[in-house]
Each structure stands twice: as structure tokens, then as C-alpha cells.
N, C-alpha and C positions, 0 to 999 in steps of 0.2 A: 359433508362429512370431512372434516380436518383429517386429513391421511396422517398416520404418525408411522414414523421409518424404523426399523429395526434397530434395533439398538444399536428381608430378611434374618514296719514298726518292729522293732527286734524284739524277741519274745523275752520275757523274765523268766528266770529260773526259778522253780517252784522250792528251793533249798532256803532255810531260812538263816539270817547269821545266828552264830552262836550268842553274842552277847543282847540280841532282840528277842524280848520274846513273843510266841507266836499269837496273834491275835483271833479272837472268838468271830468266828463268822455267824452275823445274826441269823436266825432260822426264818423260812419265808414266810410272810402273814398267812394268815387263811386265806382261803379263795373265798371271794365274794359269792354271795347267794345268786344262783340263776336271774335271778329277776332285776340283780344291780348290773349285770355285764351288759356293757354299750351295745347297743343295737344300729343296724345300720340307717344310715337317714332317710326317713321316708317321707319327708316332707315333700308335698307335689311342686313340681318345677315351677309353675304359675306364684304359687306363694312364696318360694325361694326369690324369684325374680323382683315380685313387688316389695319383699323385706329389702333386698340389696339394694333397691333404687327407689325410695320413697319420693323422687322430685319427678319421675318420670311419668309419660301420659299412658292412659289404656292401651291406646294403639300400639305405641312401641313396646309395652310391656307383652304385648301376644308377640308383637315381631321377636323379640329377643326368646321369647319361650317358643318360637318356632325353629328358629335357628338353632337354638341348643338341642334340638330334638333329632336334628340332621346329624348323622355319624360325620365326625372328624377326629383327626389325632391333632390338629393345630391347637396350642393353648387358647387361641383368641378367636374373635368372631366379630361381625359389626354389622349392624342394622341402619339402612339408609329410610328415615321417613322423609316422601317428599311433600307431606301435607302442610309443614310449617314454611314460612315466607324465607327465602334464599340468605337472607341476612342473620338467619336463627341457626345457631350450630344444630343439625339434625343428621349429621353421619357420627353414629355412635358406635365406638369401639368397646367391648365386650369382651371380661375374662371367662373361659367358658366354665371354669371349676366351682366360682364364686358366683356366677351370673351378674355380677355386677359391672356396672358402664363404667369405663376408667376415663374416659376422655369424650368429648364431642367437640366436631369442627365442622365448617361451614363447608359445604359442596354446592356446586353449579349444578342447574339441570339444562337440558337442550333448548335449543331456542325453537325446538319444534313441538316443545313440552309447555312453551308460554302459554299458550292462549290469546286469545283477540286483545285483553286487557295488557299483557305485559308487563305486569305488576309486581313480579317477584314470586308470583306461585306459578305451581306447576300443575297443570291441567289435563293434558292429554300425554297419551305414552302409546309408544309405538316400538315395534320388534323389525320395521319395515327397513331395507336399505335406501338410502336418501332420505330417510322421513327428519332427520336433525333430532331427533326426539329421545329421552330418555326411555328405559326399558325398565319393567317391573321384574321380581322373580329372584330366584336363589342364582349366585354368582360364585365362582371359586379364583381365587387370587393365582395368577399364573406367574410366568417370566418376568423378567426386569429386563430393561434395554435403555438405550440412549437414543431420547428423541430427536429427530432433527428439525422437526416443527416448533416445538416449543421447547428449547433446548435444556436438557437435563435428564434426569432419572424418571423413566415411565416403567408402569407395569400392567399387563397384559389382564384380559378377565376372559374367562370361560362362562357362558352363559348355560345354565342347568335346568332351565325351565322354559317351556313353551313360548313363554312370553318374552325369553332373552335370547334364544337359541342361535341367534344371529351375532351375537356379541363380538364375536372374534373375527367375523367375516366383515363387520361394520368398524371396524379399529376401536371399539369401545373399552378405553384404558384410565388407566389413574394417572393423570398428569397434573401440572402446575402450571399456573397463569396469572398474570399480572394483575388482572380484572377481578380477582378473588383475594387481594390485598385491601382492607378496609378504606385505606386513604385514597384508592382509586374510585369509590362509590359513596361513600360517606358524604351527606351535605350536597350531593350532586343532585340534578332534577330528578333522576329516575329513583334514587336513593335504594337502590338494591346491586349485588354484585351483576358480573357479567355474566352470558350464557352461553354455554358449550355446542358441541355438535353432538351431542349424546353423552360423551365422556364425563367420568367423574373427576372434576377439577377443583383443587384446592389451590391454597396459598402455598408457596414456596416451602414455607416451616411446616406446614401441617401435613404437605406432600411427602415430606419425608419422614415425619412420624408414623403416618397412616401405612407407605411402604414397609417401613422396617418391622412395623407392629404385626402385619398381614402376609407377609411374604413368607411363602413354604406351604401355599394350598389354605389359606383360612378361606372361610365361607361368609359371604356377604348376603344379606337378603335388603333388598330394595322393596319396599311398601308404600300403600297410598291409601289412605281411607278419607274420602272426601268430609272436608268438613260438613256438619249440620248447619 
């Protein structure tokens, strides 16, 4: 595991001038019938997610539904779907109020998750120290700091599930690395971004957006549904 070192009128008078005629205030319109009064939105969350995001896969829709069901005061959340190839934007930033995916980003998985083929797909997940693998489950964005390993802003993560409970002690964080910039892997032999030691690694530009949007305690749900 790569160790990361510690471092989002004044009031008007009610008297009218003598030369200005008083205007008649129109009466209030009649009350609407009870059946026309707007009612609370009772649309099921799954339907709202699907309607707001016609482009996403059923597995991502289910993951978004799950993370939005978890209590949170933060206006945003995120879903990391490890099933697609690592060259595919698979980290989805979600607005909680609308259930809409605002933007998607490429993110690395751990080299302990790569499997025997090492072909850009994650296959193995672990919560064990020293596994260098990605962990599944619900995370919460924690404090930011300046990393001394990959210089620049980084953000710690707390694992809230049994499958990622060691995230903080394993130094699983959000940071940037040059191997996530497309020019570092496009057209190369492997044809895929680099691999992390289990951290959520982005390009520098994407890291800045992700941290700024999730800082302050947003929830992140990392999931995987094995392709059929």
C-alpha cells in the first residue's frame, strides 16, 4: 500500500401621497378544490433514478438508489461501479435532490484487484491490509490533506461497511496520479490506466472536482456486479 502522509430594506410608509389615487388591491382568487392541491411527490426512488438518468446501466441505477436511501445531509453522493473497464468513466457524481448523475470520471482500481489477466477489469476485492486491492461498500468522505507521496490535495475515506472497515488504517484515500491521464496509457501496449494500491485514484483535474464536490461528508458507494 502506498503510504500517504497527512496532509469542499427599509419599510415603506403606509400613507399615500395626496395627489396619487389609492389603488384597489385585487381580492384573492378562490381556493382551489382539494383535489387540485399539489400533493407530495410519491414517485418511487427507483423510478426517479431511472427517469433522471436514462443513459445509465441497471446496476448503476440500483447502486444510486441504494446510496440515496442512506441518511446524509450532504447535497451530493457518488457511486463507483467497478464492473466496467478502467478506461471507462465509472465514478458517478450524483445530486441527491434530483437523483441525477452530474458527471462521471475515470478511476483506478487496486493492482490486487486486477486478477490474473490484468486487462483493465477488476476481479478481486479485499478489505485485508497488504492486499493492495479495492474494497467494496459504503464510504464517507473525510478530511483533506496534502499528500507527500503523490504531491497535492488528497482526501481520506472512512469505510462504513464490513467489507471496507479497514479503509482508514489501510490509507485508502482519494488522490491523483499521472497514470490516470489518458496520454499516459492511450495507444500503449496495455491500453489501460495504471493501478493503485487500493486508493481511488483520478487524474489531477478530475481529483480536484471530485474532492471539491464530495468534501464535507458525502457518501460514496463502491459496488461490483459480475458481468454475465
